N, CA, C and O atoms as a MOPAC input file, in Angstrom:
PM7 MOZYME 1SCF
protein

 N   -146.61500 1   -32.69100 1    33.96500 1
 C   -145.71600 1   -33.33000 1    35.08800 1
 C   -144.99300 1   -32.17700 1    35.71600 1
 O   -144.49900 1   -31.28100 1    35.03200 1
 N   -144.93200 1   -32.20800 1    37.09700 1
 C   -144.02100 1   -31.19300 1    37.72000 1
 C   -142.86000 1   -32.06400 1    37.86500 1
 O   -142.61900 1   -33.25800 1    37.69000 1
 N   -142.37300 1   -31.25900 1    38.16200 1
 C   -140.18300 1   -31.66900 1    37.86500 1
 C   -140.06800 1   -32.96000 1    39.27400 1
 O   -139.39100 1   -33.97700 1    39.12200 1
 N   -140.92600 1   -32.64200 1    40.71500 1
 C   -140.66700 1   -33.83900 1    41.31500 1
 C   -141.22600 1   -35.23500 1    40.45700 1
 O   -140.51000 1   -36.22700 1    40.32000 1
 N   -142.55200 1   -35.14300 1    39.93500 1
 C   -143.43600 1   -36.22600 1    39.49100 1
 C   -142.28100 1   -36.68600 1    38.29000 1
 O   -142.18900 1   -37.89900 1    38.10200 1
 N   -141.22500 1   -35.60600 1    37.30900 1
 C   -140.79900 1   -36.33300 1    35.89200 1
 C   -139.27200 1   -36.90000 1    36.64900 1
 O   -138.68600 1   -37.85600 1    36.14200 1
 N   -138.91800 1   -36.45700 1    37.44700 1
 C   -137.69100 1   -37.06900 1    38.56800 1
 C   -138.09000 1   -38.70600 1    38.89400 1
 O   -137.30200 1   -39.62600 1    38.67900 1
 N   -139.35400 1   -38.87200 1    39.40800 1
 C   -139.66600 1   -40.06700 1    39.93600 1
 C   -139.94200 1   -41.35700 1    38.90900 1
 O   -139.83100 1   -42.57200 1    39.07600 1
 N   -140.40900 1   -40.42500 1    37.61700 1
 C   -140.91000 1   -41.56800 1    36.57700 1
 C   -139.35100 1   -41.85200 1    35.84300 1
 O   -139.09700 1   -42.89700 1    35.24400 1
 N   -138.45100 1   -40.80900 1    36.00100 1
 C   -137.44500 1   -41.22300 1    35.44900 1
 C   -136.60100 1   -41.94600 1    36.46200 1
 O   -135.73400 1   -42.51300 1    35.79700 1
 N   -136.40000 1   -42.23600 1    37.85300 1
 C   -136.21200 1   -42.77300 1    38.42600 1
 C   -136.85100 1   -44.54900 1    38.44300 1
 O   -136.29300 1   -45.62000 1    38.68300 1
 N   -137.90500 1   -44.27100 1    38.15900 1
 C   -138.71000 1   -45.34700 1    38.30000 1
 C   -138.34000 1   -46.65400 1    36.59200 1
 O   -138.39100 1   -47.88200 1    36.52400 1
 N   -138.06600 1   -45.79500 1    35.72600 1
 C   -137.75800 1   -46.32300 1    34.35200 1
 C   -136.16400 1   -46.81700 1    34.29800 1
 O   -135.84300 1   -47.74100 1    33.55000 1
 N   -135.23700 1   -46.17100 1    35.10000 1
 C   -133.77000 1   -46.64600 1    35.15300 1
 C   -134.23900 1   -48.01900 1    36.05500 1
 O   -133.79900 1   -49.10400 1    35.67500 1
 N   -135.08300 1   -47.97100 1    37.18400 1
 C   -135.19200 1   -49.29700 1    38.06700 1
 C   -135.75800 1   -50.05900 1    36.94400 1
 O   -134.75500 1   -50.38500 1    36.30900 1
 N   -136.82700 1   -50.55200 1    36.30500 1
 C   -136.94500 1   -51.10100 1    35.57600 1
 C   -136.46600 1   -51.75000 1    34.50000 1
 O   -136.70400 1   -52.94100 1    34.30200 1
 N   -135.61600 1   -50.87700 1    33.56900 1
 C   -134.74200 1   -50.89700 1    32.36900 1
 C   -133.31500 1   -51.91600 1    33.61000 1
 O   -132.83400 1   -52.98700 1    33.24200 1
 N   -133.08300 1   -51.51500 1    34.42500 1
 C   -131.55100 1   -52.59200 1    34.72900 1
 C   -132.49000 1   -53.66300 1    35.47700 1
 O   -131.88300 1   -54.70900 1    35.70800 1
 N   -133.64300 1   -53.65100 1    35.84900 1
 C   -133.99700 1   -55.00200 1    36.21300 1
 C   -134.39500 1   -55.73400 1    34.80800 1
 O   -134.44900 1   -56.96300 1    34.85200 1
 N   -134.61800 1   -55.23100 1    33.83500 1
 C   -135.11700 1   -56.22900 1    32.68500 1
 C   -133.44600 1   -56.49600 1    32.01800 1
 O   -133.21300 1   -57.46700 1    31.29900 1
 N   -132.52500 1   -55.61700 1    32.34000 1
 C   -131.15800 1   -55.97200 1    31.87200 1
 C   -130.22200 1   -57.00500 1    32.71500 1
 O   -129.15400 1   -57.52400 1    32.39000 1
 N   -130.86600 1   -57.10800 1    33.72000 1
 C   -130.30900 1   -58.10700 1    34.66500 1
 C   -131.07000 1   -59.52000 1    34.23500 1
 O   -130.41100 1   -60.40900 1    33.69600 1
 N   -132.52700 1   -59.68900 1    34.50600 1
 C   -133.26000 1   -60.87300 1    34.17900 1
 C   -133.33600 1   -61.41600 1    32.46400 1
 O   -133.65500 1   -62.56000 1    32.14300 1
 N   -133.01200 1   -60.45100 1    31.61000 1
 C   -133.20900 1   -60.61100 1    30.48200 1
 C   -131.69800 1   -60.81000 1    29.31100 1
 O   -131.55800 1   -61.40800 1    28.24400 1
 N   -130.93100 1   -60.12400 1    30.01600 1
 C   -129.69700 1   -59.47100 1    28.80100 1
 C   -128.53100 1   -60.00500 1    29.41300 1
 O   -127.61100 1   -60.14100 1    28.60800 1
 N   -128.24100 1   -60.39200 1    30.71800 1
 C   -126.95700 1   -60.40200 1    31.35900 1
 C   -126.78400 1   -62.13200 1    31.49000 1
 O   -127.67700 1   -62.78900 1    32.02400 1
 N   -125.64600 1   -62.72600 1    30.99000 1
 C   -125.67000 1   -64.05900 1    31.47600 1
 C   -124.00600 1   -64.47100 1    31.92700 1
 O   -123.02900 1   -64.02700 1    31.32400 1
 N   -123.93800 1   -65.34000 1    33.02500 1
 C   -122.82400 1   -65.66900 1    33.29800 1
 C   -122.44700 1   -66.88300 1    32.86500 1
 O   -122.86100 1   -67.94100 1    33.33900 1
 N   -121.50500 1   -66.75100 1    31.78700 1
 C   -120.85100 1   -67.66600 1    30.61400 1
 C   -119.80700 1   -67.52500 1    30.29000 1
 O   -119.43100 1   -66.38800 1    30.00100 1
 N   -119.10500 1   -68.40000 1    30.22600 1
 C   -117.86600 1   -68.36300 1    29.20300 1
 C   -118.20300 1   -67.87200 1    27.41000 1
 O   -119.06400 1   -68.31200 1    26.64800 1
 N   -117.49600 1   -67.16500 1    27.25500 1
 C   -118.40800 1   -66.78700 1    26.26900 1
 C   -116.55100 1   -65.96400 1    25.01800 1
 O   -115.75900 1   -65.20000 1    25.57100 1
 N   -116.38400 1   -66.32900 1    23.75700 1
 C   -115.35800 1   -66.15000 1    23.17300 1
 C   -115.73100 1   -64.73000 1    22.26100 1
 O   -116.47100 1   -64.87000 1    21.28700 1
 N   -115.28100 1   -63.57100 1    22.55300 1
 C   -115.48400 1   -62.15400 1    21.64600 1
 C   -115.20800 1   -62.30500 1    20.47400 1
 O   -114.91700 1   -63.33300 1    19.86300 1
 N   -115.32300 1   -60.96800 1    20.04200 1
 C   -115.29000 1   -60.90700 1    18.04400 1
 C   -114.00200 1   -61.00500 1    18.24400 1
 O   -113.45200 1   -61.70300 1    17.39200 1
 N   -113.01800 1   -60.38900 1    19.38400 1
 C   -111.68900 1   -59.91500 1    19.30000 1
 C   -110.51600 1   -61.22500 1    19.54600 1
 O   -109.28600 1   -61.18100 1    19.54500 1
 N   -111.56300 1   -62.49900 1    19.77400 1
 C   -110.72600 1   -63.55800 1    20.26300 1
 C   -110.83700 1   -63.79600 1    21.62900 1
 O   -111.00500 1   -64.95900 1    21.99800 1
 N   -110.76000 1   -62.71600 1    22.60700 1
 C   -110.69000 1   -63.02900 1    24.22200 1
 C   -111.67300 1   -63.54200 1    24.34500 1
 O   -112.57300 1   -63.61300 1    23.50800 1
 N   -111.64500 1   -64.09000 1    25.68000 1
 C   -112.59500 1   -64.87500 1    26.01300 1
 C   -113.05600 1   -64.19100 1    27.35300 1
 O   -112.16500 1   -63.57600 1    27.94000 1
 N   -114.40700 1   -64.19900 1    27.98000 1
 C   -115.14900 1   -63.44200 1    28.92400 1
 C   -116.02200 1   -64.10900 1    29.82500 1
 O   -116.70400 1   -65.06600 1    29.45900 1
 N   -116.03800 1   -63.68800 1    30.90800 1
 C   -116.74700 1   -64.89700 1    32.09500 1
 C   -118.54900 1   -64.48600 1    31.64700 1
 O   -119.59700 1   -65.11900 1    31.77300 1
 N   -118.35300 1   -63.68500 1    31.32100 1
 C   -120.19800 1   -63.15300 1    31.05400 1
 C   -120.37900 1   -62.46700 1    29.93700 1
 O   -119.44600 1   -62.01800 1    29.27200 1
 N   -121.68000 1   -62.32800 1    29.63000 1
 C   -122.14900 1   -61.78700 1    28.19900 1
 C   -123.07200 1   -60.55200 1    28.61600 1
 O   -123.29000 1   -60.17600 1    29.76800 1
 N   -123.55900 1   -60.00900 1    27.45100 1
 C   -124.45100 1   -59.03300 1    27.52100 1
 C   -125.27200 1   -58.62100 1    26.94400 1
 O   -124.96800 1   -57.42800 1    26.97500 1
 N   -126.73000 1   -58.71600 1    26.03300 1
 C   -126.95400 1   -58.69900 1    24.88000 1
 C   -127.95700 1   -57.72700 1    25.52000 1
 O   -128.99400 1   -58.02200 1    26.11300 1
 N   -127.56100 1   -56.79000 1    25.33700 1
 C   -129.05000 1   -55.51200 1    25.46600 1
 C   -130.41500 1   -55.94000 1    24.80600 1
 O   -131.47500 1   -55.71500 1    25.38900 1
 N   -130.37000 1   -56.56100 1    23.58100 1
 C   -131.45300 1   -56.14800 1    22.83900 1
 C   -132.51000 1   -57.46400 1    22.95400 1
 O   -133.28900 1   -57.85300 1    22.08400 1
 N   -132.26900 1   -58.07600 1    24.42900 1
 C   -133.21900 1   -58.73200 1    24.60800 1
 C   -133.36200 1   -58.11000 1    25.76500 1
 O   -133.72000 1   -58.87600 1    26.66000 1
 N   -133.21300 1   -56.97500 1    26.09400 1
 C   -134.09400 1   -56.48200 1    27.23000 1
 C   -135.25000 1   -55.45100 1    26.13700 1
 O   -136.07500 1   -54.67400 1    26.61700 1
 N   -135.13800 1   -55.58300 1    25.25500 1
 C   -136.20200 1   -54.31500 1    24.21700 1
 C   -137.24300 1   -54.99900 1    24.02500 1
 O   -137.83300 1   -55.18800 1    22.96100 1
 N   -137.63300 1   -55.61500 1    25.68000 1
 C   -139.32000 1   -55.66900 1    25.28600 1
 C   -140.30200 1   -54.34400 1    25.18700 1
 O   -139.80000 1   -53.24600 1    24.94500 1
 N   -141.48100 1   -54.46900 1    25.35100 1
 C   -142.23800 1   -53.42700 1    24.83100 1
 C   -141.84500 1   -52.10200 1    26.16000 1
 O   -141.52300 1   -50.91500 1    26.11500 1
 N   -142.10800 1   -53.16800 1    27.32200 1
 C   -141.54500 1   -52.36600 1    28.43000 1
 C   -140.23800 1   -51.61300 1    28.71100 1
 O   -140.16300 1   -50.47100 1    29.16300 1
 N   -138.84300 1   -52.71900 1    28.25500 1
 C   -137.95400 1   -52.21000 1    27.99000 1
 C   -137.50400 1   -50.97300 1    27.00600 1
 O   -136.60400 1   -50.16300 1    27.22600 1
 N   -138.41300 1   -51.04600 1    25.80700 1
 C   -138.62500 1   -49.60800 1    24.74200 1
 C   -139.25200 1   -48.53900 1    25.17600 1
 O   -139.25900 1   -47.44900 1    24.60400 1
 N   -139.78800 1   -48.80500 1    26.17900 1
 C   -141.08500 1   -47.30800 1    26.80000 1
 C   -139.94300 1   -46.84700 1    27.75000 1
 O   -139.86100 1   -45.63900 1    27.97200 1
 N   -138.89500 1   -47.84600 1    28.43500 1
 C   -138.21800 1   -47.15200 1    29.56600 1
 C   -136.98500 1   -46.42200 1    28.96200 1
 O   -136.61900 1   -45.28800 1    29.27100 1
 N   -136.41700 1   -47.22400 1    28.07900 1
 C   -135.56700 1   -46.53600 1    26.93300 1
 C   -135.60400 1   -45.07000 1    25.95500 1
 O   -134.67500 1   -44.30700 1    25.69100 1
 N   -136.81200 1   -45.02100 1    25.60900 1
 C   -137.06900 1   -43.78600 1    25.11400 1
 C   -137.23100 1   -42.64600 1    25.47800 1
 O   -136.84800 1   -41.60100 1    24.95200 1
 N   -138.21900 1   -42.93900 1    27.04600 1
 C   -138.21300 1   -42.33700 1    28.14900 1
 C   -136.96600 1   -41.81200 1    28.51000 1
 O   -136.55400 1   -40.73600 1    28.07700 1
 N   -136.22700 1   -42.67200 1    29.44100 1
 C   -134.79100 1   -42.34600 1    29.43800 1
 C   -133.92900 1   -41.48000 1    28.74200 1
 O   -133.50300 1   -40.49700 1    29.34900 1
 N   -133.53700 1   -41.70600 1    27.36400 1
 C   -132.85600 1   -40.90200 1    26.27900 1
 C   -133.71400 1   -39.74100 1    26.02500 1
 O   -133.04300 1   -38.72200 1    26.18400 1
 N   -135.07100 1   -39.44700 1    25.65600 1
 C   -135.62900 1   -38.23300 1    25.75000 1
 C   -135.30600 1   -37.65500 1    26.76000 1
 O   -134.17200 1   -37.18100 1    26.69300 1
 N   -135.94400 1   -37.45400 1    27.88800 1
 C   -135.60400 1   -37.00100 1    29.43700 1
 C   -134.05600 1   -36.60000 1    29.30300 1
 O   -133.87900 1   -35.39200 1    29.45800 1
 N   -132.93500 1   -37.32400 1    29.05800 1
 C   -131.64100 1   -36.70800 1    28.81200 1
 C   -131.62400 1   -35.75100 1    27.84400 1
 O   -130.88100 1   -34.83400 1    28.19400 1
 N   -132.36500 1   -35.47000 1    26.25000 1
 C   -132.48200 1   -35.29300 1    25.38200 1
 C   -132.96500 1   -33.74000 1    26.02600 1
 O   -132.25400 1   -32.74400 1    25.89400 1
 N   -134.36300 1   -33.72700 1    26.77700 1
 C   -135.06100 1   -32.97100 1    27.00100 1
 C   -134.27500 1   -31.85100 1    28.44500 1
 O   -134.58200 1   -30.67300 1    28.62500 1
 N   -133.32600 1   -32.58500 1    29.22500 1
 C   -132.74100 1   -31.54100 1    30.46900 1
 C   -131.49900 1   -30.81700 1    29.44100 1
 O   -131.23400 1   -29.62500 1    29.59900 1
 N   -130.63300 1   -31.80600 1    28.18400 1
 C   -129.42400 1   -30.80800 1    28.05500 1
 C   -130.15500 1   -29.75900 1    26.87000 1
 O   -129.85200 1   -28.56700 1    26.82600 1
 N   -130.92500 1   -30.23900 1    26.14000 1
 C   -131.18300 1   -28.90000 1    25.30300 1
 C   -132.32100 1   -27.79100 1    25.85800 1
 O   -132.55900 1   -26.81400 1    25.14700 1
 N   -132.97700 1   -27.94900 1    27.06200 1
 C   -133.80800 1   -26.82200 1    27.94700 1
 C   -132.51000 1   -26.14200 1    28.06900 1
 O   -132.44700 1   -25.19500 1    27.28600 1
 N   -131.16800 1   -26.34200 1    28.97500 1
 C   -130.64700 1   -25.50600 1    29.36700 1
 C   -129.94900 1   -24.86300 1    28.00100 1
 O   -129.67600 1   -23.66400 1    28.04200 1
 N   -129.67800 1   -25.54300 1    26.90500 1
 C   -128.95600 1   -24.65300 1    25.51300 1
 C   -130.06700 1   -23.96100 1    25.20700 1
 O   -129.83700 1   -22.81100 1    24.83200 1
 N   -131.53100 1   -24.38000 1    25.25400 1
 C   -132.40200 1   -23.70300 1    24.58600 1
 C   -132.56900 1   -22.13400 1    25.36700 1
 O   -132.56800 1   -21.10300 1    24.69500 1
 N   -132.68100 1   -22.13000 1    26.56800 1
 C   -132.44900 1   -20.92700 1    27.31200 1
 C   -131.33000 1   -20.04200 1    27.03300 1
 O   -131.43100 1   -18.83000 1    26.83800 1
 N   -130.46700 1   -20.59100 1    27.02900 1
 C   -129.20000 1   -19.64700 1    26.30300 1
 C   -129.34800 1   -18.97600 1    25.23100 1
 O   -129.06300 1   -17.78400 1    25.12000 1
 N   -130.02100 1   -20.02000 1    23.94600 1
 C   -130.07400 1   -19.74900 1    22.49100 1
 C   -131.16100 1   -19.12700 1    22.19300 1
 O   -131.12300 1   -18.13600 1    21.46300 1
 N   -132.44300 1   -19.65800 1    22.76500 1
 C   -133.50100 1   -19.13900 1    22.30500 1
 C   -134.07100 1   -20.18500 1    21.27100 1
 O   -135.13300 1   -19.68200 1    20.90700 1
 N   -133.96200 1   -20.96900 1    20.84200 1
 C   -134.17900 1   -21.72400 1    19.66300 1
 C   -134.94700 1   -23.11800 1    19.79500 1
 O   -135.49900 1   -23.29800 1    20.88000 1
 N   -135.04500 1   -24.01400 1    18.94500 1
 C   -135.50400 1   -25.08100 1    19.06300 1
 C   -134.84300 1   -26.12700 1    17.55500 1
 O   -135.40400 1   -26.91500 1    16.79400 1
 N   -133.56800 1   -25.67600 1    17.65400 1
 C   -133.34200 1   -26.70900 1    16.32000 1
 C   -132.58600 1   -28.23700 1    16.87900 1
 O   -131.54800 1   -28.71300 1    16.41900 1
 N   -133.06800 1   -28.56900 1    17.51200 1
 C   -133.27000 1   -30.52900 1    17.23200 1
 C   -134.28300 1   -30.84500 1    16.80800 1
 O   -135.45000 1   -30.66300 1    17.15800 1
 N   -133.77400 1   -31.38100 1    15.95300 1
 C   -135.18800 1   -31.94600 1    14.76900 1
 C   -135.75900 1   -33.37300 1    14.97300 1
 O   -136.95500 1   -33.66300 1    15.00900 1
 N   -134.29200 1   -34.54500 1    15.14900 1
 C   -134.37300 1   -36.09200 1    15.00900 1
 C   -133.30700 1   -36.47200 1    16.22800 1
 O   -132.50100 1   -35.85800 1    16.92800 1
 N   -133.72800 1   -37.71800 1    16.08800 1
 C   -132.89100 1   -38.50500 1    17.10800 1
 C   -132.33900 1   -39.85900 1    16.13300 1
 O   -133.27400 1   -40.43900 1    15.58000 1
 N   -131.15800 1   -40.35200 1    15.89000 1
 C   -131.00600 1   -41.43200 1    15.38100 1
 C   -129.59400 1   -42.00400 1    15.58000 1
 O   -128.80500 1   -41.61900 1    16.44400 1
 N   -129.40900 1   -42.80600 1    14.83000 1
 C   -127.94900 1   -43.23500 1    14.54300 1
 C   -127.52000 1   -44.27500 1    13.86700 1
 O   -128.13800 1   -44.11100 1    12.81500 1
 N   -126.88400 1   -45.25300 1    13.72300 1
 C   -126.51800 1   -46.45600 1    12.97600 1
 C   -128.08000 1   -47.13700 1    12.50200 1
 O   -129.08700 1   -47.00100 1    13.19600 1
 N   -128.05700 1   -47.66400 1    11.57900 1
 C   -129.12900 1   -48.50500 1    11.59600 1
 C   -129.00700 1   -49.78400 1    12.03600 1
 O   -127.93900 1   -50.29200 1    12.38000 1
 N   -130.15800 1   -50.36800 1    12.03600 1
 C   -130.25500 1   -51.74600 1    13.31400 1
 C   -130.32100 1   -51.63500 1    14.61500 1
 O   -131.25000 1   -52.09600 1    15.27700 1
 N   -129.26000 1   -50.96400 1    15.12800 1
 C   -128.98400 1   -50.52600 1    16.43500 1
 C   -129.66700 1   -49.81700 1    17.01500 1
 O   -130.40500 1   -50.09500 1    17.96000 1
 N   -129.40600 1   -48.29600 1    16.24500 1
 C   -130.27400 1   -47.59800 1    16.29700 1
 C   -131.75100 1   -47.18100 1    16.21300 1
 O   -132.37300 1   -46.20700 1    16.63600 1
 N   -132.04700 1   -48.16000 1    15.58600 1
 C   -133.72600 1   -48.02100 1    15.15600 1
 C   -134.79900 1   -48.30000 1    15.93300 1
 O   -135.91300 1   -47.81700 1    15.72700 1
 N   -134.49000 1   -49.18300 1    16.97200 1
 C   -135.74500 1   -49.62200 1    18.29800 1
 C   -135.36500 1   -48.27700 1    18.62600 1
 O   -136.05200 1   -47.45000 1    18.02600 1
 N   -134.29700 1   -47.68400 1    19.55700 1
 C   -133.98500 1   -47.16000 1    20.36500 1
 C   -134.37500 1   -45.33900 1    19.89100 1
 O   -134.40000 1   -44.57500 1    20.85600 1
 N   -134.62800 1   -44.77100 1    18.63700 1
 C   -134.62900 1   -43.97200 1    17.90300 1
 C   -136.17200 1   -43.30300 1    17.94500 1
 O   -136.56200 1   -42.14500 1    18.10000 1
 N   -136.99200 1   -44.82300 1    17.69100 1
 C   -138.19200 1   -44.84300 1    17.52300 1
 C   -138.88100 1   -44.66400 1    18.92500 1
 O   -139.97500 1   -44.10900 1    19.03000 1
 N   -138.11500 1   -45.21300 1    20.09800 1
 C   -138.86700 1   -45.07300 1    21.14500 1
 C   -138.58900 1   -43.65500 1    22.35900 1
 O   -139.25000 1   -43.37900 1    23.36100 1
 N   -137.31400 1   -42.93300 1    21.76400 1
 C   -137.07000 1   -41.33800 1    21.78700 1
 C   -138.21800 1   -40.77200 1    21.31200 1
 O   -138.85600 1   -40.06300 1    22.09000 1
 N   -138.69500 1   -40.96700 1    19.97900 1
 C   -139.77700 1   -40.08500 1    18.89500 1
 C   -140.86600 1   -40.33900 1    19.77400 1
 O   -141.23400 1   -39.38200 1    20.45500 1
 N   -141.30800 1   -41.14400 1    19.87200 1
 C   -142.35800 1   -41.70600 1    20.74700 1
 C   -142.35500 1   -40.59500 1    22.16000 1
 O   -143.05200 1   -39.61100 1    22.40900 1
 N   -141.58000 1   -41.05800 1    22.68300 1
 C   -141.44800 1   -40.07700 1    24.27400 1
 C   -141.58400 1   -39.03100 1    23.95400 1
 O   -142.65100 1   -38.58000 1    24.37000 1
 N   -140.64300 1   -37.90100 1    23.00700 1
 C   -140.81300 1   -37.28500 1    22.64900 1
 C   -142.22500 1   -36.47000 1    22.24100 1
 O   -142.47900 1   -35.28300 1    22.44300 1
 N   -143.09100 1   -37.53300 1    21.57900 1
 C   -144.71700 1   -36.87000 1    21.15500 1
 C   -145.34800 1   -36.78200 1    22.31500 1
 O   -146.04100 1   -35.82800 1    22.66500 1
 N   -145.06300 1   -38.06000 1    23.12500 1
 C   -145.94800 1   -38.12900 1    24.24700 1
 C   -145.67700 1   -36.61400 1    25.18200 1
 O   -146.65900 1   -35.93300 1    25.47900 1
 N   -144.70100 1   -36.31100 1    25.47200 1
 C   -144.04600 1   -35.39400 1    26.07700 1
 C   -144.92800 1   -33.88900 1    25.68000 1
 O   -145.40600 1   -33.02900 1    26.41900 1
 N   -144.89300 1   -34.02100 1    24.18200 1
 C   -145.35000 1   -32.58800 1    23.32400 1
 C   -144.35600 1   -31.58200 1    23.40500 1
 O   -144.58700 1   -30.46600 1    22.93800 1
 N   -143.06900 1   -31.90300 1    24.04900 1
 C   -141.82200 1   -30.68400 1    24.25800 1
 C   -141.43700 1   -30.43600 1    22.82000 1
 O   -141.54700 1   -29.36200 1    22.22900 1
 N   -140.95200 1   -31.61800 1    22.31700 1
 C   -140.41500 1   -31.79700 1    20.93300 1
 C   -140.74900 1   -32.60100 1    19.92500 1
 O   -141.46900 1   -33.58900 1    20.07000 1
 N   -140.13400 1   -32.14900 1    18.59100 1
 C   -140.77000 1   -32.88300 1    17.74100 1
 C   -139.83400 1   -33.69500 1    17.16500 1
 O   -139.30900 1   -33.27200 1    16.13500 1
 N   -139.55400 1   -34.59700 1    17.52100 1
 C   -138.10500 1   -35.54200 1    17.26500 1
 C   -138.57400 1   -36.37100 1    15.79400 1
 O   -139.38700 1   -37.25200 1    16.07500 1
 N   -138.40400 1   -36.33800 1    14.96800 1
 C   -138.29300 1   -37.57100 1    13.91800 1
 C   -137.13600 1   -38.43900 1    14.02700 1
 O   -135.99000 1   -38.00400 1    14.14000 1
 N   -137.48100 1   -39.82600 1    13.98800 1
 C   -136.06200 1   -40.94100 1    14.04400 1
 C   -135.52500 1   -40.72600 1    12.69000 1
 O   -136.24900 1   -40.31600 1    11.78300 1
 N   -134.15000 1   -41.01600 1    12.51100 1
 C   -133.54600 1   -41.40200 1    11.35500 1
 C   -132.14900 1   -42.19800 1    11.77300 1
 O   -131.49000 1   -42.22800 1    12.81200 1
 N   -132.00400 1   -42.84500 1    10.43800 1
 C   -131.01900 1   -43.69200 1    10.39500 1
 C   -129.88200 1   -43.68200 1     9.15600 1
 O   -130.10300 1   -43.37900 1     7.98300 1
 N   -128.55500 1   -44.11500 1     9.77100 1
 C   -127.54300 1   -44.23800 1     8.86600 1
 C   -127.39300 1   -45.60100 1     8.32800 1
 O   -127.86000 1   -46.57000 1     8.92800 1
 N   -126.58100 1   -45.73400 1     6.91400 1
 C   -126.31200 1   -46.95400 1     6.66800 1
 C   -124.71200 1   -47.17900 1     7.01500 1
 O   -124.26000 1   -48.27800 1     7.34000 1
 N   -124.11500 1   -46.26900 1     6.92700 1
 C   -122.51600 1   -46.29800 1     7.14900 1
 C   -121.92000 1   -45.69500 1     8.32500 1
 O   -122.45100 1   -44.96200 1     9.16000 1
 N   -120.63400 1   -46.15800 1     8.24800 1
 C   -120.20300 1   -45.32100 1     9.89800 1
 C   -118.77100 1   -44.74900 1     9.15000 1
 O   -117.96200 1   -44.27200 1     9.94500 1
 N   -118.44900 1   -44.74700 1     7.98700 1
 C   -117.44600 1   -43.85600 1     7.19400 1
 C   -117.69600 1   -42.54900 1     6.84900 1
 O   -118.89200 1   -42.30400 1     7.00500 1
 N   -117.09100 1   -41.64100 1     6.45900 1
 C   -117.12300 1   -40.19500 1     5.80400 1
 C   -117.51800 1   -40.44300 1     4.95900 1
 O   -117.34400 1   -41.48700 1     4.33100 1
 N   -118.20100 1   -39.50100 1     4.68600 1
 C   -118.88400 1   -39.66500 1     2.64600 1
 C   -117.48300 1   -39.25000 1     2.05900 1
 O   -116.60900 1   -38.60400 1     2.63700 1
 N   -117.46000 1   -39.82000 1     0.64900 1
 C   -116.50000 1   -39.53100 1     0.09000 1
 C   -116.80200 1   -38.54700 1    -1.17800 1
 O   -115.87600 1   -38.14500 1    -1.88200 1

């Protein structure tokens, strides 16, 4: 894919993901947040993670990684990036979607990973 096509695909994915977020994840209603404060709206991004939403997220996340690390790689001549992930449950679908987008592109081999804790190891 040439750079112009790649940029158009990125823009298309952003637009589709925004549509999914507006249609499925955003609700204008009174809610009580976990802090105890009230809000006039609520956003549950998980509701936008349909098959289309996951494809968009995977491509968008991967494109950001590729753009960042292509610059870094040109400076250091290495490919030390090997995985993508975060805290389990929230990161699981995003890491898998990003890993699949990387595989489709064939540029990086990113394995998904998940952690179970936010604290520093003791």
